[in-house]
C-alpha positions as CSV (number, residue, x, y, z in Angstrom):
1,X,168.9,149.2,155.7
2,X,168.4,147.6,152.0
3,X,165.2,145.5,151.6
4,X,166.6,142.2,150.2
5,X,165.6,141.4,146.4
6,X,163.2,138.2,146.0
7,X,164.5,136.0,143.8
8,X,162.5,135.5,140.6
9,X,162.9,131.4,139.6
10,X,162.1,131.4,135.9
11,X,159.5,128.6,135.0
12,X,160.9,126.2,132.4
13,X,159.3,126.2,129.4
14,X,158.8,123.5,126.6
15,X,161.4,125.3,124.5
16,X,164.1,125.5,127.6
17,X,163.7,121.2,127.7
18,X,165.6,118.9,125.6
19,X,164.1,116.3,124.1
20,X,164.6,113.7,127.2
21,X,163.4,116.3,129.4
22,X,160.2,116.4,127.8
23,X,160.1,112.7,128.3
24,X,160.7,112.3,131.7
25,X,158.0,115.1,132.1
26,X,155.1,113.0,130.0
27,X,156.4,110.0,131.8
28,X,155.4,111.3,135.2
29,X,152.4,112.8,134.1
30,X,151.7,109.8,133.0
31,X,152.1,107.8,136.3
32,X,150.5,110.3,138.3
33,X,146.8,110.0,138.9
34,X,144.7,112.2,140.9
35,X,141.3,111.1,142.7
36,X,138.1,111.9,141.0
37,X,135.7,114.4,142.7
38,X,133.6,112.9,145.5
39,X,129.9,112.6,143.9
40,X,130.7,113.8,140.2
41,X,129.2,111.1,138.4
42,X,126.2,110.7,140.2
43,X,124.9,113.8,139.7
44,X,124.5,113.5,136.3
45,X,123.3,109.8,136.0
46,X,120.8,111.1,138.0
47,X,119.5,113.9,135.5
48,X,119.8,111.6,132.8
49,X,117.3,109.0,134.7
50,X,114.6,111.9,135.3
51,X,115.0,112.9,131.7
52,X,114.5,109.0,130.5
53,X,111.6,109.0,132.7
54,X,110.1,111.8,131.5
55,X,110.3,111.4,127.6
56,X,109.2,107.9,128.7
57,X,106.0,109.1,130.1
58,X,105.9,111.6,127.3
59,X,105.9,109.2,124.6
60,X,103.1,106.9,125.9
61,X,100.9,110.2,126.8
62,X,101.3,111.0,122.8
63,X,100.2,107.6,121.8
64,X,97.3,107.5,123.7
65,X,96.4,110.9,122.0
66,X,96.7,110.0,118.9
67,X,95.6,106.4,118.2
68,X,99.5,104.7,118.6
69,X,101.3,107.5,116.7
70,X,98.3,106.5,113.4
71,X,97.6,109.4,111.0
72,X,93.8,108.7,110.4
73,X,92.0,107.4,113.8
74,X,90.7,103.6,113.2
75,X,87.1,103.5,112.3
76,X,84.6,102.3,114.9
77,X,85.1,98.1,115.4
78,X,80.9,97.6,114.6
79,X,79.9,94.7,113.2
80,X,77.7,94.2,110.6
81,X,75.6,91.0,109.0
82,X,76.6,89.6,105.3
83,X,73.5,91.7,104.0
84,X,75.1,94.6,104.8
85,X,78.5,93.8,104.3
86,X,77.4,93.1,100.4
87,X,75.4,96.3,100.5
88,X,78.3,98.1,101.2
89,X,80.2,96.5,98.6
90,X,77.9,97.1,95.6
91,X,77.5,100.7,97.4
92,X,81.5,101.5,96.7
93,X,81.7,99.7,93.3
94,X,78.6,101.6,92.0
95,X,80.0,104.8,93.0
96,X,83.1,103.6,90.8
97,X,80.7,103.1,88.1
98,X,79.3,106.5,88.5
99,X,83.0,108.5,88.8
100,X,83.9,106.1,85.0
101,X,80.0,107.1,83.6
102,X,80.3,110.5,84.1
103,X,83.9,111.2,82.8
104,X,83.4,108.9,79.6
105,X,79.7,108.8,78.9
106,X,77.7,111.5,80.4
107,X,78.6,113.9,77.4
108,X,76.9,111.6,75.0
109,X,74.0,109.5,77.0
110,X,73.7,112.7,79.8
111,X,73.6,111.9,83.4
112,X,70.4,110.8,84.1
113,X,71.1,108.1,81.2
114,X,67.8,109.7,79.2
115,X,70.4,110.6,75.9
116,X,70.4,113.2,74.1
117,X,69.6,114.4,70.8
118,X,71.3,111.8,68.2
119,X,72.4,109.8,71.6
120,X,70.0,106.7,72.8
121,X,69.2,107.0,76.0
122,X,69.9,103.7,78.7
123,X,67.6,104.1,81.1
124,X,64.7,101.4,80.3
125,X,66.6,100.3,77.7
126,X,67.1,96.5,76.7
127,X,70.6,97.2,75.2
128,X,71.4,97.4,78.5
129,X,69.1,96.0,81.1
130,X,68.3,92.6,80.1
131,X,71.4,90.1,79.2
132,X,74.8,91.4,80.5
133,X,76.9,90.6,77.4
134,X,75.1,93.1,75.4
135,X,76.2,96.5,77.3
136,X,79.5,94.9,78.4
137,X,80.6,94.0,74.7
138,X,79.6,97.1,73.2
139,X,81.7,99.0,75.7
140,X,84.4,96.5,74.8
141,X,84.6,96.8,71.1
142,X,82.0,99.7,70.6
143,X,78.7,99.6,68.0
144,X,78.3,101.3,64.9
145,X,75.2,101.9,62.6
146,X,71.1,101.6,63.1
147,X,69.3,100.9,66.7
148,X,66.3,101.4,67.7
149,X,65.5,102.4,71.7
150,X,62.2,102.5,73.3
151,X,60.8,103.3,69.8
152,X,63.3,105.6,68.3
153,X,65.6,105.0,66.0
154,X,69.2,106.1,66.1
155,X,72.6,106.4,64.9
156,X,71.7,106.9,61.7
157,X,74.8,109.4,61.4
158,X,78.2,107.6,61.0
159,X,79.6,110.4,63.2
160,X,77.8,109.3,66.2
161,X,79.2,105.8,66.3
162,X,79.9,104.4,69.6
163,X,83.9,104.0,69.5
164,X,85.3,100.9,71.8
165,X,86.3,101.6,75.6
166,X,90.1,101.3,76.6
167,X,89.2,100.0,80.1
168,X,90.0,97.1,82.4
169,X,87.5,94.3,83.3
170,X,87.1,95.9,86.5
171,X,86.6,99.8,85.2
172,X,84.0,98.2,82.6
173,X,81.9,95.8,85.5
174,X,81.9,98.8,87.6
175,X,80.5,101.0,85.0
176,X,78.3,98.5,83.2
177,X,76.9,97.5,87.0
178,X,76.4,101.1,87.4
179,X,74.4,101.6,84.0
180,X,72.2,98.5,84.8
181,X,71.0,99.8,88.5
182,X,70.4,103.6,88.0
183,X,67.4,105.4,85.9
184,X,65.0,103.1,86.6
185,X,67.4,100.6,85.9
186,X,67.2,96.9,88.1
187,X,69.2,94.5,86.6
188,X,71.9,92.3,88.1
189,X,75.6,93.6,88.3
190,X,78.5,92.3,86.0
191,X,81.5,90.9,87.5
192,X,85.2,91.4,86.5
193,X,85.0,87.5,86.0
194,X,81.7,87.9,83.3
195,X,83.5,90.9,81.9
196,X,86.8,88.5,81.4
197,X,84.5,86.1,79.9
198,X,82.5,88.1,77.5
199,X,86.3,90.3,76.4
200,X,87.3,86.8,75.3
201,X,84.5,85.6,73.4
202,X,84.6,88.9,71.6
203,X,88.7,88.8,71.0
204,X,87.7,88.0,67.1
205,X,85.2,90.8,66.4
206,X,87.8,93.4,64.8
207,X,85.3,96.2,63.8
208,X,82.7,97.3,66.1
209,X,79.3,95.7,66.5
210,X,76.0,96.4,64.8
211,X,73.1,96.4,66.1
212,X,71.7,93.7,64.0
213,X,74.6,91.4,65.0
214,X,73.9,91.6,68.8
215,X,70.2,91.0,68.6
216,X,71.0,88.0,66.3
217,X,73.0,86.8,69.1
218,X,70.7,87.4,72.2
219,X,67.8,87.0,70.7
220,X,65.5,86.3,73.9
221,X,66.8,89.9,75.5
222,X,65.0,91.6,72.2
223,X,61.6,89.4,71.7
224,X,58.6,91.9,71.2
225,X,60.6,93.8,69.4
């Protein structure tokens, strides 16, 4: 007895369809909507919620451990008295003046302010520690010629004349204040406002000062010489 042959049904492909058939198939697919799988959205939303909570709590912990994401931790909130605040201000000012002095002046006047060879000392000098206008104007315009410091003559050689220093008012206030308060000197600080005034007063001075000029301008500072 012969086995009946199965009828082979050939599936239609796009190449077997004309344009009208393709349009009908696409229209039918557009009308058919498959119901969503049960609990398809609930599970992913739960994981998203849990992951968001994890990030939130980690961010809070990180903020507490890094001082609110600051690179440098804040300084402790210590209240200073007005006197202590003023002392801190002067300390910072003199530290800035010392840096400038060491980079611009120490090669001639020595870091200890005692001078060397042909360069006069600044420690105990009337040119530094009396009227603040004297040393400030010297920094602004320079100094040439012979002067006497602590009983010794300096400036007898033209090559040791001091040139003007290209510094702004704040830098001059810092460096002059440092010189007036170091190496045993105990004179007042010089402010930026004073430097601006001295700069204006010296505006007409085209060349370096001479010692005689300054001594004539500030006689009281050199009394007894």
